[in-house]
VOPAGU-2260 file (C-alpha; in pm, 1 decimal, decimal comma):
REM VOPAGU-2260
SITE   aa  ch    i         X         Y         Z
SITE  UNK   A    0    3459,8   14644,7   16594,7
SITE  UNK   A    1    3765,4   14865,5   16647,6
SITE  UNK   A    2    3809,3   14902,1   16274,4
SITE  UNK   A    3    3453,3   15029,3   16226,6
SITE  UNK   A    4    3490,1   15277,8   16514,5
SITE  UNK   A    5    3812,4   15414,1   16363,8
SITE  UNK   A    6    3651,5   15445,0   16020,6
SITE  UNK   A    7    3343,5   15615,8   16162,3
SITE  UNK   A    8    3557,1   15857,8   16364,3
SITE  UNK   A    9    3769,5   15938,8   16060,3
SITE  UNK   A   10    3461,8   16003,3   15848,1
SITE  UNK   A   11    3314,2   16235,9   16110,6
SITE  UNK   A   12    3637,4   16432,1   16143,7
SITE  UNK   A   13    3677,4   16469,7   15766,5
SITE  UNK   A   14    3315,1   16580,9   15731,1
SITE  UNK   A   15    3352,2   16839,3   16007,1
SITE  UNK   A   16    3674,6   16978,3   15861,3
SITE  UNK   A   17    3538,4   17003,1   15506,1
SITE  UNK   A   18    3218,8   17175,6   15625,2
SITE  UNK   A   19    3407,3   17462,2   15785,8
SITE  UNK   A   20    3474,5   17786,9   15607,3
SITE  UNK   A   21    3828,8   17861,7   15495,3
SITE  UNK   A   22    3967,2   18212,0   15529,2
SITE  UNK   A   23    4212,0   18169,3   15241,3
SITE  UNK   A   24    3929,1   18055,6   15011,7
SITE  UNK   A   25    3731,6   18368,0   15101,1
SITE  UNK   A   26    4032,5   18583,8   15020,0
SITE  UNK   A   27    4064,5   18401,3   14687,5
SITE  UNK   A   28    3697,9   18473,1   14605,3
SITE  UNK   A   29    3747,1   18839,1   14695,8
SITE  UNK   A   30    4063,7   18863,2   14486,0
SITE  UNK   A   31    3906,1   18700,5   14179,9
SITE  UNK   A   32    3556,0   18847,4   14186,3
SITE  UNK   A   33    3524,5   19151,9   14410,4
SITE  UNK   A   34    3851,0   19334,7   14358,4
SITE  UNK   A   35    3746,0   19458,1   14012,9
SITE  UNK   A   36    3501,8   19706,0   14171,2
SITE  UNK   A   37    3627,7   19718,0   14529,0
SITE  UNK   A   38    3994,9   19773,6   14451,4
SITE  UNK   A   39    4125,1   19841,6   14800,9
SITE  UNK   A   40    4048,9   19537,0   15010,7
SITE  UNK   A   41    4181,8   19698,6   15325,0
SITE  UNK   A   42    3946,7   19995,8   15297,4
SITE  UNK   A   43    3649,1   19800,0   15167,9
SITE  UNK   A   44    3656,8   19499,3   15399,6
SITE  UNK   A   45    3763,7   19711,7   15695,7
SITE  UNK   A   46    3486,1   19959,7   15623,4
SITE  UNK   A   47    3216,8   19753,2   15795,7
SITE  UNK   A   48    3189,0   19594,7   16138,1
SITE  UNK   A   49    3154,8   19221,7   16195,1
SITE  UNK   A   50    2785,8   19274,0   16272,5
SITE  UNK   A   51    2736,2   19455,2   15940,3
SITE  UNK   A   52    2918,1   19182,9   15743,5
SITE  UNK   A   53    2716,1   18919,4   15928,4
SITE  UNK   A   54    2392,9   19082,4   15812,0
SITE  UNK   A   55    2519,0   19111,5   15451,6
SITE  UNK   A   56    2624,7   18746,8   15441,7
SITE  UNK   A   57    2323,4   18586,9   15615,4
SITE  UNK   A   58    2112,2   18356,6   15397,8
SITE  UNK   A   59    2396,4   18280,1   15155,5
SITE  UNK   A   60    2479,1   18646,9   15100,7
SITE  UNK   A   61    2123,9   18754,1   15015,3
SITE  UNK   A   62    2165,9   19117,5   15125,5
SITE  UNK   A   63    2505,8   19141,8   14953,5
SITE  UNK   A   64    2353,8   19018,2   14627,0
SITE  UNK   A   65    2053,7   19250,7   14653,9
SITE  UNK   A   66    2279,5   19549,3   14724,2
SITE  UNK   A   67    2486,1   19478,3   14414,8
SITE  UNK   A   68    2200,6   19400,3   14179,0
SITE  UNK   A   69    2006,5   19713,2   14281,4
SITE  UNK   A   70    2308,7   19945,6   14259,7
SITE  UNK   A   71    2305,2   20191,3   13967,8
SITE  UNK   A   72    2685,8   20178,9   13949,0
SITE  UNK   A   73    2671,7   19801,7   13920,7
SITE  UNK   A   74    2398,6   19811,6   13655,2
SITE  UNK   A   75    2613,6   20043,0   13441,7
SITE  UNK   A   76    2907,2   19800,4   13445,5
SITE  UNK   A   77    2965,8   19631,7   13109,7
SITE  UNK   A   78    2990,9   19294,6   13285,9
SITE  UNK   A   79    2658,3   19335,2   13472,3
SITE  UNK   A   80    2495,4   19029,0   13314,6
SITE  UNK   A   81    2800,1   18813,8   13386,7
SITE  UNK   A   82    2810,8   18915,7   13753,0
SITE  UNK   A   83    2433,3   18887,8   13792,1
SITE  UNK   A   84    2454,4   18531,9   13664,7
SITE  UNK   A   85    2741,6   18461,3   13906,7
SITE  UNK   A   86    2556,7   18606,8   14207,5
SITE  UNK   A   87    2254,8   18390,9   14129,0
SITE  UNK   A   88    2460,2   18074,3   14078,7
SITE  UNK   A   89    2511,8   17780,3   14310,8
SITE  UNK   A   90    2883,6   17844,2   14277,3
SITE  UNK   A   91    2845,4   18178,3   14458,2
SITE  UNK   A   92    2614,3   18027,6   14720,3
SITE  UNK   A   93    2871,9   17758,3   14796,8
SITE  UNK   A   94    3147,2   18017,6   14832,4
SITE  UNK   A   95    2958,3   18254,4   15062,7
SITE  UNK   A   96    3072,5   18078,6   15379,7
SITE  UNK   A   97    3435,0   18134,7   15278,8
SITE  UNK   A   98    3376,0   18494,5   15175,3
SITE  UNK   A   99    3192,5   18558,1   15502,3
SITE  UNK   A  100    3487,4   18415,0   15696,5
SITE  UNK   A  101    3724,1   18650,8   15513,0
SITE  UNK   A  102    3502,2   18957,3   15561,1
SITE  UNK   A  103    3446,3   18884,6   15930,1
SITE  UNK   A  104    3816,2   18821,8   15994,0
SITE  UNK   A  105    3915,5   19162,1   15858,1
SITE  UNK   A  106    3613,3   19370,7   15958,0
SITE  UNK   A  107    3661,9   19716,3   16106,4
SITE  UNK   A  108    3623,2   19595,5   16464,4
SITE  UNK   A  109    3824,9   19273,9   16428,5
SITE  UNK   A  110    4166,5   19426,2   16494,5
SITE  UNK   A  111    4307,2   19253,6   16183,2
SITE  UNK   A  112    4419,3   19416,1   15859,4
SITE  UNK   A  113    4352,2   19246,8   15524,4
SITE  UNK   A  114    4622,3   19178,2   15271,0
SITE  UNK   A  115    4448,3   19118,3   14938,3
SITE  UNK   A  116    4743,9   19042,0   14719,8
């Protein structure tokens, strides 16, 4: 009985921990994907409030994706098709919780300053 309670508790704890967003993973996504166009992370991430980032990242980043895909500057980029494919992928959707955590942590009204190195 005790053994099954310990195993169940361990499984619940591991599930809860793995389901949470990780700030460092969001920074990694930003550094690998976003920094090409948004070179200064401090200015870009800190340019919106937490409320604004929340609205961009709701529904797995739907507004963020729409903003990029409808942008003329983005459409002119030579890698447009590659990024469009990425934004529409499950890989991006899985990473949005981490990216959201990063953007919220360093938003204009958070009091924190991003270090995107």
